[in-house]
C-alpha positions in Angstrom: 90.4 102.6 108.6 90.0 105.6 106.3 87.7 105.5 103.4 89.4 106.1 99.9 88.5 109.0 99.1 89.6 110.4 102.6 92.9 109.1 101.9 93.4 110.9 98.6 92.0 114.4 99.7 94.8 113.9 102.6 97.5 113.3 99.9 96.5 115.7 97.7 96.6 118.2 100.7 100.0 116.9 101.6 101.1 117.5 98.0 99.7 121.2 97.7 101.3 121.9 101.0 104.5 120.6 100.3 104.5 122.7 97.1 103.5 125.5 99.2 106.9 125.1 100.9 108.9 124.3 98.1 107.6 127.8 96.8 108.1 129.7 99.4 111.8 128.8 99.7 112.4 129.5 96.5 111.7 132.8 96.9 114.5 133.2 99.6 111.4 133.0 102.9 110.9 130.7 105.7 108.5 127.8 105.9 105.7 128.7 108.7 106.1 126.3 111.5 103.8 123.7 111.7 100.3 124.3 113.1 101.3 128.2 112.9 98.1 130.0 111.9 98.8 133.4 109.6 96.3 136.3 110.7 96.1 138.6 107.6 96.7 142.2 108.9 93.4 144.5 109.0 93.2 147.0 106.4 92.8 150.3 108.1 89.3 152.0 108.0 89.3 155.3 105.4 89.5 158.5 106.8 86.1 160.4 106.7 85.8 162.6 104.0 85.9 166.4 104.7 84.7 169.1 102.8 87.2 171.7 101.1 88.3 174.2 103.4 89.5 171.8 106.3 92.9 170.7 106.3 94.5 168.1 108.2 97.5 168.4 107.0 100.5 168.4 110.0 98.4 166.9 112.1 99.6 163.4 113.3 97.2 159.9 114.2 96.1 160.6 117.5 96.1 164.5 116.6 93.4 163.2 113.3 91.6 160.9 115.8 90.9 163.7 118.2 89.7 166.0 115.6 87.3 163.7 114.1 86.3 162.8 117.7 85.2 166.6 118.6 83.4 166.7 114.9 81.4 163.6 115.7 80.8 164.9 119.6 79.9 168.8 119.5 76.7 169.8 118.6 75.9 171.8 115.5 76.5 175.3 115.4 73.9 176.7 114.0 71.2 174.8 116.8 70.5 171.8 114.9 69.4 168.5 116.5 72.6 166.6 115.2 76.1 167.1 115.3 79.0 169.3 113.8 79.5 166.6 111.2 76.7 166.5 110.2 76.4 170.2 109.5 79.7 170.0 108.2 79.3 167.4 105.4 75.2 167.7 104.8 73.9 171.2 105.8 74.9 173.9 103.3 72.6 176.6 105.0 74.8 175.8 108.4 78.1 177.9 106.9 79.3 178.4 110.7 80.5 174.6 110.7 83.1 175.1 108.1 84.7 177.9 110.7 84.5 175.6 113.7 85.9 172.5 111.6 88.9 174.5 110.7 89.4 175.7 113.9 89.3 172.3 115.9 92.4 171.3 113.3 93.5 174.7 114.0 93.8 174.5 117.6 95.2 170.7 117.3 97.9 172.1 114.6 99.1 174.6 117.2 100.3 171.5 119.3 97.4 172.1 122.3 96.4 168.4 124.6 92.9 167.7 123.7 91.2 168.7 126.6 92.7 172.4 126.1 91.8 172.2 122.4 88.1 171.5 123.4 88.3 174.3 126.2 89.4 176.9 123.6 86.7 175.6 121.3 83.7 176.1 123.8 84.7 179.4 124.4 84.6 179.9 120.8 81.8 178.3 119.6 79.8 175.8 122.6 79.6 178.4 125.9 80.9 181.8 124.6 81.1 184.6 127.1 78.4 186.9 126.0 78.3 190.9 126.3 77.2 193.8 124.8 79.0 196.9 125.1 77.1 200.2 125.7 78.0 202.3 122.7 76.0 205.2 122.4 78.5 207.6 124.9 82.0 205.3 123.2 84.0 206.5 119.9 83.6 204.7 116.8 85.8 204.1 113.6 84.6 202.7 110.7 81.0 202.5 109.2 78.3 203.1 111.5 76.2 200.7 109.7 78.4 197.5 109.3 77.1 194.2 110.1 80.3 193.4 112.5 81.1 195.2 115.6 84.0 195.3 117.2 84.1 196.6 121.3 87.2 197.0 122.7 88.2 197.6 126.4 92.2 198.6 126.7 94.6 200.4 128.6 96.7 202.9 127.2 99.6 201.9 129.3 99.5 198.0 128.6 102.0 196.7 126.0 99.6 194.1 124.3 97.1 197.1 123.7 99.6 198.8 121.5 100.7 195.5 120.0 96.8 195.5 118.7 96.8 198.1 117.4 98.1 197.7 113.9 96.2 194.5 113.7 92.9 197.0 114.3 93.9 199.0 111.7 94.5 196.5 109.6 91.1 194.7 109.8 89.0 198.3 109.5 91.0 198.7 106.3 90.1 195.5 105.0 86.6 195.7 105.7 85.9 199.1 105.4 82.0 198.4 104.8 81.7 195.6 107.1 83.1 196.2 110.3 83.5 199.0 113.1 85.3 199.4 116.4 84.3 201.1 119.6 86.8 202.2 122.1 86.6 201.7 125.8 88.9 202.8 128.7 89.9 200.2 131.1 92.7 201.4 133.1 94.2 199.0 134.9 95.0 199.5 138.8 98.7 198.8 138.6 99.2 201.5 136.2 99.3 204.8 137.7 99.0 206.9 134.9 96.4 204.9 132.6 93.4 206.7 134.0 94.8 210.4 133.7 95.9 209.1 129.9 92.2 208.1 129.2 90.8 211.1 130.4 93.2 213.1 128.2 91.7 211.2 125.3 88.2 211.3 126.2 88.6 215.1 126.7 90.2 215.7 123.2 87.2 213.5 121.8 85.2 216.6 122.9 86.7 218.5 120.5 86.9 215.2 118.1 90.1 214.0 118.2 89.8 211.0 120.0 91.5 208.9 117.6 94.6 211.1 116.9 95.0 211.8 121.1 94.6 207.7 121.1 97.0 207.0 118.5 99.4 209.6 120.0 99.4 207.9 123.5 100.1 204.5 122.5 103.1 206.1 120.0 104.4 207.4 123.3 103.3 205.0 125.4 106.9 205.1 127.4 106.3 208.4 129.0 102.7 209.7 129.8 103.0 212.6 132.0 100.5 215.4 133.0 103.3 217.6 130.9 103.5 214.6 127.9 100.0 215.1 128.2 99.4 218.3 127.8 102.4 218.6 125.3 100.4 216.0 123.3 96.8 218.7 123.5 99.4 221.0 122.2 101.1 219.0 119.1 97.4 218.0 118.1 96.4 221.5 118.3 93.7 221.4 120.8 91.9 224.5 122.4 94.1 223.9 125.3 92.0 226.0 127.9 88.6 224.2 126.9 90.7 220.7 127.2 91.7 221.2 130.6 88.1 222.1 132.2 86.8 219.2 129.9 89.5 216.9 131.8 87.0 216.3 134.6 84.0 215.5 133.2 86.1 213.0 131.1 87.6 211.2 134.4 83.4 210.2 134.8 83.1 209.0 131.6 86.6 207.1 132.2 85.3 205.8 135.2 81.8 204.5 133.5 83.6 202.3 131.0 85.8 200.8 133.9 82.2 200.0 135.8 80.9 198.8 132.1 84.0 196.3 131.7 83.4 194.9 135.7 80.4 193.8 134.9 81.3 192.3 131.6 83.9 190.6 133.9 86.8 191.6 132.3 89.9 191.3 134.4 92.8 191.9 131.9 93.6 194.0 128.6 93.0 194.1 125.4 89.7 192.5 125.5 87.8 192.2 122.5 83.7 191.4 121.8 82.6 190.9 118.8 79.2 191.0 118.1 78.4 190.6 121.5 80.5 187.6 121.9 84.2 187.9 124.1 87.2 187.0 121.6 89.0 183.8 122.9 92.1 183.6 120.8 95.7 185.2 120.3 95.8 188.8 119.3 96.6 188.0 115.7 95.5 189.4 112.7 94.3 186.3 110.8 92.8 184.6 114.0 90.5 187.7 115.2 89.9 187.8 110.9 88.7 184.3 111.1 86.0 185.3 113.9 84.9 188.7 111.8 84.5 186.3 108.6 82.3 183.4 110.7 79.8 186.7 111.6 79.8 187.4 108.1 78.9 183.6 107.5 76.0 183.5 109.7 
C-alpha cells in the first residue's frame, strides 16, 4: 500500500499531464505517445568570429567547416609557434595572416575541393617554390628601388604571355614607386621562331629599345618571321646594321636566360616570381595584385 503523500503526488502528476494533453489538443497538436521522451534539438554552436576583411559570403556550411578547419590546422604565416587562426585573431603584427585567411576563402569560393584548396594554399604560403632571378643583365621596367620585384619568364609566341601583358602594365602603373619588373626570355622548343624573336628584342635593347620591341613582338605575335623582325627594327628606327650585328650575341643572352629558367625548374610560360616566390595562381589582375599587397604588408 502506497503512502498518502505518494498517492497525492501521482494524482497531481496525472492531473498536470491531463491538463498538458488538453492544452496540446487545443492548439491542434497530437498528444505525445505514452512513454515517449522528447529530445530537445541542440542549439548549434556560433561560428567563430573573424576580423573585418575576411568574407565567407557564398560559402556553404561544408565549405565554412573546411575554412575553419584549415584556419586551425595551418601554422602562422609569420613564423610564430601558434596557428594561423591565432595570428589572425590575436596577433596584429602578423599582417600576412589576413591575406592567408582571405586566400583560403577565395579558393573555396571558386569551388575547389578541400584537398585542392589546401594544395593551392600550401604553394603560396606553406611550401612555396623559391627562386631569385639574376637581374644584372635583364631589362627592367618600374622603380629600381621598389620594394617588390616581379620577374617574368616569357615566350613571344606564347598566347598567355601576350594576354598577361596588359595586366602587368596595369600593375606597373598602379604601383609606380613600389614595383619593378624584370623580363626574362624562355623560348619554348615547340615555338620554332621564339628564340629568334627573343634575340631580336635583346639586340634592340642594345639601342635602348627593348621594351618597344617587346611590345611590337607581342602585338604581331601571329607572324614573326625573319622578315617581320627586320620590319620591326625598321619601324622602331633602329640602326639596322648594328641591330643585325648584335643578333648573334643576343642569342647567347637568350640561352643564358633559358638556362636560368631551367635551374628554377620552369616548364611553361609565363612564369612569375614575386620577391623570389614563384607565383601560383590564375593570371588575373586581382590575384597578382593580392600577392603584391601581401609583400607590401610583410
